[in-house]
SEFI-293508 format. One record per residue (C-alpha): residue number from 1; residue in one letter; x, y, z. Coordinates in Angstrom, 1 decimal. Layout:
   marfi   guse     east    north       up
     NUM      A        X        Y        Z
...
REM end
This chain:
   marfi   guse     east    north       up
       1      X    316.5    109.9    -49.0
       2      X    313.3    109.8    -49.9
       3      X    310.9    109.5    -46.9
       4      X    307.2    109.9    -46.1
       5      X    305.6    113.2    -46.2
       6      X    305.6    114.8    -42.2
       7      X    301.8    114.2    -41.9
       8      X    302.4    110.6    -42.0
       9      X    305.5    109.9    -39.9
      10      X    305.4    108.5    -36.8
      11      X    305.4    110.7    -33.4
      12      X    307.5    109.4    -30.1
      13      X    304.7    107.3    -29.0
      14      X    304.8    105.6    -31.9
      15      X    308.3    105.4    -32.7
      16      X    308.7    103.8    -28.7
      17      X    305.9    101.2    -29.7
      18      X    308.1    100.5    -32.5
      19      X    311.0     99.8    -30.8
      20      X    309.1     97.9    -28.1
      21      X    307.1     95.7    -30.5
      22      X    310.1     94.7    -32.5
      23      X    312.0     93.6    -29.3
      24      X    309.4     92.3    -27.2
      25      X    307.0     90.7    -30.1
      26      X    308.7     87.3    -30.6
      27      X    311.0     86.3    -28.0
      28      X    308.8     86.9    -24.9
      29      X    306.5     84.1    -26.4
      30      X    309.0     81.5    -27.7
      31      X    312.4     82.4    -26.4
      32      X    311.4     80.6    -23.3
      33      X    311.3     77.5    -24.8
      34      X    314.9     78.0    -26.2
      35      X    316.1     79.1    -22.8
      36      X    314.3     75.8    -20.8
      37      X    317.5     73.7    -22.5
      38      X    319.7     76.0    -20.4
      39      X    317.5     76.0    -17.2
      40      X    316.8     78.6    -14.5
      41      X    320.3     79.5    -14.2
      42      X    319.9     81.5    -17.8
      43      X    318.4     84.0    -15.0
      44      X    322.3     85.3    -14.7
      45      X    322.4     85.0    -18.9
      46      X    319.4     87.5    -18.8
      47      X    321.3     90.1    -16.4
      48      X    324.3     89.7    -18.6
      49      X    322.1     90.5    -21.9
      50      X    320.6     93.3    -20.6
      51      X    323.8     95.2    -19.5
      52      X    325.1     94.3    -23.0
      53      X    322.0     95.4    -24.8
      54      X    321.7     98.6    -22.4
      55      X    325.1     99.6    -23.6
      56      X    324.1     99.1    -27.3
      57      X    320.7    101.0    -26.9
      58      X    322.5    104.2    -25.6
      59      X    324.9    104.1    -28.4
      60      X    322.1    104.1    -30.7
      61      X    320.3    106.8    -28.3
      62      X    323.5    109.2    -28.5
      63      X    323.9    108.6    -32.2
      64      X    320.3    109.4    -32.7
      65      X    320.7    112.8    -30.7
      66      X    323.7    114.0    -32.4
      67      X    323.4    112.6    -35.9
      68      X    320.5    110.8    -36.7
      69      X    320.6    108.7    -40.1
      70      X    317.9    106.6    -42.0
      71      X    319.6    103.2    -42.1
      72      X    320.6    102.9    -38.7
      73      X    323.7    100.8    -38.2
      74      X    324.1    100.8    -42.0
      75      X    324.4    104.6    -42.5
      76      X    327.0    105.1    -39.5
      77      X    329.1    101.9    -40.8
      78      X    329.1    103.7    -44.4
      79      X    329.9    107.2    -42.7
      80      X    332.7    105.8    -40.5
      81      X    334.2    103.0    -42.4
      82      X    333.6    103.5    -46.0
      83      X    331.5    101.9    -48.4
      84      X    332.8     98.1    -48.6
      85      X    331.9     97.8    -44.7
      86      X    328.8    100.1    -45.4
      87      X    327.7     97.6    -47.8
      88      X    328.7     94.4    -45.5
      89      X    326.7     95.9    -42.9
      90      X    323.5     96.1    -44.5
      91      X    324.0     93.0    -46.2
      92      X    324.3     91.2    -43.1
      93      X    321.9     93.5    -41.0
      94      X    319.1     92.9    -44.1
      95      X    319.7     89.1    -44.0
      96      X    319.8     88.5    -40.4
      97      X    316.6     90.2    -40.1
      98      X    314.9     88.6    -42.9
      99      X    315.8     85.6    -41.1
     100      X    314.4     86.9    -37.8
     101      X    311.2     87.8    -39.4
     102      X    310.6     84.1    -40.3
     103      X    311.3     83.4    -36.6
     104      X    308.3     86.0    -35.9
     105      X    305.9     84.7    -38.5
     106      X    306.6     80.9    -36.7
     107      X    305.8     82.2    -33.3
     108      X    302.3     83.6    -34.6
     109      X    301.3     80.3    -36.2
     110      X    302.8     78.9    -32.8
     111      X    300.0     80.4    -30.5
     112      X    297.5     79.9    -33.3
     113      X    297.7     76.1    -32.6
     114      X    296.1     76.7    -29.4
     115      X    292.8     77.1    -31.4
     116      X    293.5     74.9    -34.8
     117      X    295.6     72.0    -33.7
     118      X    295.6     71.3    -37.5
     119      X    298.6     74.2    -37.9
     120      X    301.0     72.0    -36.0
     121      X    300.8     69.6    -39.3
     122      X    304.6     70.9    -40.6
     123      X    302.9     71.7    -44.2
     124      X    299.8     73.5    -43.0
     125      X    301.9     75.6    -40.2
     126      X    304.6     76.3    -43.1
     127      X    301.6     77.8    -45.3
     128      X    300.3     79.8    -42.6
     129      X    303.4     81.4    -41.7
     130      X    303.9     82.6    -45.1
     131      X    300.2     84.1    -45.3
     132      X    301.5     86.2    -42.0
     133      X    304.3     87.5    -44.1
     134      X    302.2     88.7    -46.9
     135      X    299.6     90.2    -44.6
     136      X    302.5     92.2    -42.8
     137      X    303.7     93.3    -46.1
     138      X    300.0     94.4    -47.2
     139      X    300.0     96.2    -44.0
     140      X    303.6     98.2    -44.7
     141      X    302.5     99.1    -48.3
     142      X    299.6    101.1    -46.9
     143      X    302.3    103.3    -45.4
     144      X    304.1    103.9    -42.2
     145      X    301.7    105.6    -40.0
     146      X    299.4    102.7    -40.0
     147      X    302.4    100.8    -39.2
     148      X    303.3    103.0    -36.2
     149      X    299.1    102.7    -35.3
     150      X    298.9     98.8    -35.6
     151      X    301.7     98.3    -33.3
     152      X    300.7    101.0    -30.8
     153      X    297.2     99.4    -30.4
     154      X    298.6     95.7    -30.3
     155      X    301.4     96.7    -27.5
     156      X    298.9     98.5    -25.5
     157      X    296.3     95.5    -25.8
     158      X    298.9     92.8    -25.1
     159      X    300.9     95.0    -22.4
     160      X    298.0     94.2    -19.6
     161      X    298.2     90.3    -19.7
     162      X    301.9     90.5    -20.1
     163      X    302.2     92.6    -17.2
     164      X    299.9     90.7    -15.0
     165      X    302.1     87.3    -16.0
     166      X    305.3     89.1    -14.9
     167      X    303.8     90.6    -11.5
     168      X    301.0     88.4    -10.4
     169      X    302.5     85.3    -11.8
     170      X    305.0     85.2     -8.6
     171      X    301.8     83.7     -6.6
     172      X    302.0     80.7     -8.7
     173      X    306.1     80.5     -8.6
     174      X    307.5     77.6     -7.0
     175      X    310.9     78.0     -5.6
     176      X    312.0     74.3     -5.4
     177      X    310.8     73.8     -9.3
     178      X    313.3     76.9    -10.1
     179      X    316.2     75.4     -8.1
     180      X    315.6     71.9     -9.7
     181      X    315.5     73.4    -13.3
     182      X    318.9     75.1    -12.2
     183      X    321.3     73.5    -14.8
     184      X    319.6     70.4    -16.1
     185      X    322.4     69.5    -18.7
     186      X    325.2     69.6    -16.0
     187      X    327.1     72.1    -18.2
     188      X    329.8     74.5    -16.7
     189      X    328.3     77.6    -15.1
     190      X    330.3     80.0    -17.3
     191      X    329.1     77.5    -20.7
     192      X    325.4     78.0    -19.2
     193      X    325.8     82.0    -18.8
     194      X    327.3     82.5    -22.0
     195      X    325.0     80.1    -23.8
     196      X    321.7     81.6    -22.2
     197      X    323.4     85.5    -22.7
     198      X    323.6     84.5    -26.4
     199      X    320.3     83.5    -26.4
     200      X    318.8     86.5    -24.7
     201      X    320.6     88.6    -27.2
     202      X    317.4     87.9    -29.5
     203      X    315.2     89.3    -27.1
     204      X    317.3     92.8    -27.5
     205      X    317.8     92.7    -31.4
     206      X    315.4     95.9    -32.4
     207      X    316.9     98.1    -29.8
     208      X    318.2    100.0    -33.2
     209      X    314.9    100.3    -34.7
     210      X    314.1    103.8    -34.2
     211      X    317.6    104.7    -35.6
     212      X    316.9    102.5    -38.9
     213      X    313.7    104.3    -39.3
     214      X    314.7    107.9    -38.5
     215      X    313.3    108.8    -42.1
     216      X    310.0    108.4    -41.1
     217      X    310.0    109.6    -37.5
     218      X    309.1    113.4    -36.7
     219      X    311.8    115.3    -35.2
     220      X    314.5    112.3    -35.3
     221      X    317.2    114.6    -33.2
     222      X    315.0    114.0    -30.1
     223      X    312.8    111.2    -30.7
     224      X    315.0    108.5    -32.0
     225      X    317.0    108.7    -28.5
     226      X    314.1    109.0    -26.4
     227      X    312.1    106.0    -28.3
     228      X    315.2    103.8    -27.9
     229      X    315.8    104.4    -24.7
     230      X    312.2    104.1    -23.4
     231      X    311.5    101.0    -25.6
     232      X    314.6     99.2    -24.0
     233      X    313.5     99.7    -20.6
     234      X    310.2     98.5    -21.1
     235      X    311.3     95.3    -23.2
     236      X    313.7     94.3    -20.3
     237      X    311.2     95.0    -17.6
     238      X    309.1     92.5    -19.2
     239      X    311.5     90.0    -20.5
     240      X    313.6     89.5    -17.1
     241      X    310.3     89.1    -15.2
     242      X    308.1     86.6    -17.5
     243      X    310.9     84.4    -17.9
     244      X    311.9     83.9    -14.5
     245      X    308.4     83.6    -13.5
     246      X    307.8     80.7    -16.1
     247      X    310.9     78.8    -14.9
     248      X    309.2     78.2    -11.7
     249      X    305.7     77.5    -12.7
     250      X    306.6     75.0    -15.8
     251      X    309.4     72.2    -15.3
     252      X    311.8     72.6    -18.1
     253      X    311.6     69.2    -19.3
     254      X    308.0     70.4    -20.3
     255      X    308.7     74.1    -21.2
     256      X    311.5     72.8    -23.7
     257      X    308.6     71.0    -25.6
     258      X    306.0     73.5    -25.8
     259      X    305.0     75.9    -28.8
     260      X    303.3     78.1    -26.7
     261      X    304.5     78.4    -23.0
     262      X    302.8     81.5    -21.9
     263      X    299.2     80.0    -22.6
     264      X    300.5     76.9    -20.6
     265      X    301.7     79.1    -17.8
     266      X    298.3     80.9    -17.3
     267      X    296.4     78.0    -17.8
     268      X    298.0     76.0    -15.2
     269      X    297.6     79.1    -12.8
     270      X    294.0     80.4    -13.8
     271      X    292.5     77.8    -15.9
     272      X    291.9     77.6    -19.8
     273      X    290.2     80.9    -19.9
     274      X    293.5     82.3    -19.1
     275      X    295.5     80.3    -21.4
     276      X    293.2     81.5    -24.3
     277      X    293.6     85.4    -23.4
     278      X    297.3     84.9    -23.4
     279      X    297.5     82.9    -26.9
     280      X    295.5     86.1    -28.5
     281      X    297.6     88.6    -26.6
     282      X    300.7     86.4    -28.5
     283      X    299.2     86.6    -31.8
     284      X    298.5     90.3    -31.7
     285      X    301.8     91.4    -30.5
     286      X    304.0     88.7    -32.6
     287      X    302.0     90.0    -35.9
     288      X    302.9     93.4    -34.5
     289      X    306.3     92.8    -34.5
     290      X    306.3     91.0    -37.9
     291      X    304.8     94.1    -39.1
     292      X    307.2     96.3    -37.7
     293      X    310.2     94.3    -38.7
     294      X    309.0     94.3    -42.2
     295      X    309.1     98.1    -42.6
     296      X    312.5     97.8    -40.5
     297      X    313.9     95.5    -43.1
     298      X    312.7     97.7    -46.1
     299      X    313.9    101.1    -44.5
     300      X    317.3     99.6    -43.9
     301      X    317.6     98.3    -47.8
     302      X    315.9    101.4    -49.1
     303      X    319.2    103.7    -47.6
     304      X    321.5    101.5    -48.8
     305      X    319.6    101.6    -52.4
     306      X    319.7    105.5    -52.1
     307      X    323.6    105.1    -51.9
     308      X    324.0    102.6    -54.6
     309      X    324.9     99.8    -52.5
     310      X    321.8     97.9    -53.3
     311      X    320.0     97.6    -56.2
     312      X    318.1    100.3    -57.4
     313      X    314.4     99.1    -57.0
     314      X    314.6     98.8    -53.5
     315      X    314.9    102.5    -53.3
     316      X    311.6    103.0    -55.5
     317      X    308.6    104.3    -53.7
     318      X    305.0    104.6    -54.3
     319      X    302.7    107.9    -53.7
     320      X    302.9    107.3    -49.9
     321      X    306.5    107.1    -49.7
     322      X    306.3    103.4    -49.6
     323      X    309.0    101.2    -51.3
     324      X    306.6     98.5    -52.4
     325      X    309.0     96.6    -54.5
     326      X    311.5     96.3    -52.0
     327      X    308.8     94.7    -49.6
     328      X    307.6     92.5    -52.1
     329      X    310.7     91.3    -52.9
     330      X    311.5     90.8    -49.4
     331      X    308.4     88.3    -49.1
     332      X    308.9     86.2    -51.7
     333      X    312.4     85.7    -50.3
     334      X    310.9     85.0    -46.6
     335      X    308.2     82.8    -48.4
     336      X    310.9     80.4    -50.1
     337      X    313.1     80.8    -46.6
     338      X    310.0     79.6    -44.3
     339      X    309.6     76.6    -46.9
     340      X    313.2     75.6    -46.6
     341      X    313.6     75.8    -43.3
     342      X    310.4     73.9    -42.4
     343      X    310.9     71.1    -39.6
     344      X    309.0     69.0    -37.1
     345      X    308.1     71.4    -34.4
     346      X    307.7     75.2    -34.7
     347      X    309.8     75.7    -31.7
     348      X    312.5     73.6    -33.5
     349      X    312.3     75.8    -36.5
     350      X    312.2     79.1    -34.5
     351      X    315.6     78.2    -32.7
     352      X    317.2     77.1    -35.9
     353      X    316.6     80.5    -37.6
     354      X    317.4     82.8    -34.4
     355      X    320.6     81.3    -34.1
     356      X    321.8     82.6    -37.5
     357      X    320.2     85.7    -36.9
     358      X    321.8     86.6    -33.6
     359      X    325.4     85.9    -34.7
     360      X    324.7     87.9    -37.9
     361      X    323.2     90.9    -36.1
     362      X    326.2     91.3    -33.9
     363      X    328.5     92.4    -36.7
     364      X    326.5     95.7    -37.3
     365      X    326.7     96.3    -33.5
     366      X    330.4     95.9    -33.6
     367      X    330.8     98.2    -36.6
     368      X    328.4    100.6    -34.7
     369      X    330.7    101.2    -31.7
     370      X    333.7    102.5    -34.1
     371      X    330.7    105.0    -35.5
     372      X    329.8    105.8    -31.8
     373      X    333.5    106.6    -30.5
     374      X    334.3    108.9    -33.6
     375      X    330.7    110.9    -33.8
     376      X    331.0    111.2    -29.8
     377      X    334.7    112.4    -30.5
     378      X    333.5    114.9    -32.9
     379      X    330.7    116.4    -30.9
     380      X    333.4    117.4    -28.0
     381      X    332.6    117.2    -24.6
     382      X    334.2    117.3    -21.3
     383      X    333.8    115.8    -17.9
     384      X    331.4    112.7    -17.0
     385      X    330.5    112.6    -20.7
     386      X    333.9    112.0    -22.0
     387      X    334.4    109.4    -19.2
     388      X    331.3    107.4    -20.0
     389      X    331.3    107.2    -23.4
     390      X    334.3    104.7    -23.7
     391      X    332.5    102.7    -21.0
     392      X    329.8    102.1    -22.9
     393      X    331.2    101.5    -26.4
     394      X    333.7     99.1    -24.2
     395      X    330.4     97.1    -22.8
     396      X    328.9     96.9    -26.3
     397      X    332.0     95.7    -28.0
     398      X    332.8     93.0    -25.1
     399      X    329.3     91.8    -25.0
     400      X    329.0     91.0    -28.7
     401      X    332.5     89.4    -28.7
     402      X    331.2     87.1    -25.8
     403      X    328.1     86.3    -27.5
     404      X    330.0     85.1    -30.6
     405      X    332.2     83.1    -28.4
     406      X    329.5     81.4    -26.4
     407      X    328.0     80.4    -29.9
     408      X    328.3     76.9    -31.4
     409      X    331.3     76.6    -33.5
     410      X    329.7     75.1    -36.3
     411      X    327.2     78.1    -36.3
     412      X    329.8     80.7    -36.3
     413      X    331.5     79.1    -39.3
     414      X    328.1     79.2    -41.1
     415      X    327.6     82.6    -40.2
     416      X    331.1     83.6    -41.4
     417      X    330.5     82.1    -44.9
     418      X    327.5     84.4    -45.1
     419      X    329.2     87.1    -44.0
     420      X    332.2     86.7    -46.6
     421      X    329.4     86.5    -49.3
     422      X    329.4     90.1    -49.3
     423      X    332.7     90.6    -51.3
     424      X    331.5     88.9    -54.5
     425      X    328.3     90.5    -54.0
     426      X    329.8     94.0    -53.4
     427      X    331.8     93.8    -56.3
     428      X    328.9     93.3    -58.6
     429      X    326.6     96.1    -56.8
     430      X    329.7     98.9    -56.5
     431      X    329.4     99.2    -60.2
     432      X    326.1    101.0    -59.3
     433      X    327.8    103.1    -56.6
     434      X    330.5    104.1    -59.0
     435      X    327.8    104.9    -61.6
     436      X    326.5    107.6    -59.5
     437      X    329.6    109.2    -58.6
REM end
C-alpha cells in the first residue's frame, strides 16, 4: 500500500491523540442527550460499554503488535475470512463512518448555536454542517501530519475544561436529582441497560483508528498498540465522569432537548462565561474529530482499493501521499447525506444518524474477533496469554451481539438491508480484483 513518506508520519503522541479525538470528539458533547431518554440508570450501560470496548481495544492492540496492517478491520477480515467478507467489512465500515462523520459535523454546528442562534434554523444548520465537512477535507488534503498536529492541539486545549467538568462538576452534583432521573420511562432495568449500552458504544467507536491508519504511523508494530490502549483509557475516564455528573446537574427532561448539554451544565454552575468556554472547547474537539475521522475513512477505502476491492480512484495519491480523489468523493457523499437526513433539531438528526452507524460498525468488530483468535494462535504462546486471549475475544463478541440485541427491531432490519447490499456491489467490484490477479 502506498503511504506517506516517513518524515510525514505520526508518532506515538499524535497517534494517541488521533484515537482519543476520534472517540471523544462527538459523543462527549451530544451523547448525554441520547442517554437522557434512558435516564441515570444509563450509568450501568456505561460500565457494560466500557468493558466491551476494552475487550475490543485489547484485540486491536494485540493485532497491532503481532501483525500491523493498514486498513484495520478490513485488512484483518480479508486476510482471515477471504475477499468477500473483506470487501463487506470495508463497505460496512466505510459506510458507518461516513454516517458517523455527519453526526460529528452536526455536533460542531450544535455548539455554534450558542453564538449564532440562527443556526438552529434547519436550512442554515444544514449548510453550516456541510461547510465543516469540506473544511475537514481540506485539512486532510494537506497531509496526515497536519491532521495529527491539529488533533493533538485541539485535544490538549479541550482536555483541561473537560477534566474540570468531570472532576470539579461533582461539587454541583445533586444526588436527589440523579435519583429522580433514574428511569423516567419505567422500562425494565435489563432493557434500559441494554439500550444505554448500545448507545454508549458510539462513544468507543474509533478505538481501532490507530490500526486503520497504521500506514501513516511511525513504527506501527509498537505504536499502534500503545496508542490504542492509551486512547481508550483517556476516553473512558472522560466519558464516564462527565456523563454521570451531567445527570446530577441537569434534569433529564431538559437534557433530552438540549443541543449543547455541557455548555448548559457549566453555565448553571459558574455562569454564562463558563458556558461560552465549554462551547468553544466542544467546537474545537468536535471539529478535530471530524478531521481525524475523515482521514480514517480515506485510509480504509485506500487500503481496499489497493487490493482491487474498491474503485481504483480511491487509491490514487498526490505528491504528499494523500488520496485526494478519495477524500473529495467522500465529502460529496457526506454533503448529500447531511441534506437527506436534515430534521427539526440537531439533536434528533444526531440520534437518527448514530443509531445506524453503531449497528453497522458492530459487524467489522465481530469479524475482527475471528482474526484476533487466528493471529494470536499462529503467534503461539503459553500460560496466562493462552488463557486470557479467548476471554477477551468472548467478551468482545458477546458485547457486540448484546448491543445488536438491544437495538430497535426496525433499525436492525434496515441495517441488514444495507449490509446485504454488499452482495451485488461485490459482484461488480470483484471484477477489479480478478484483473489484478
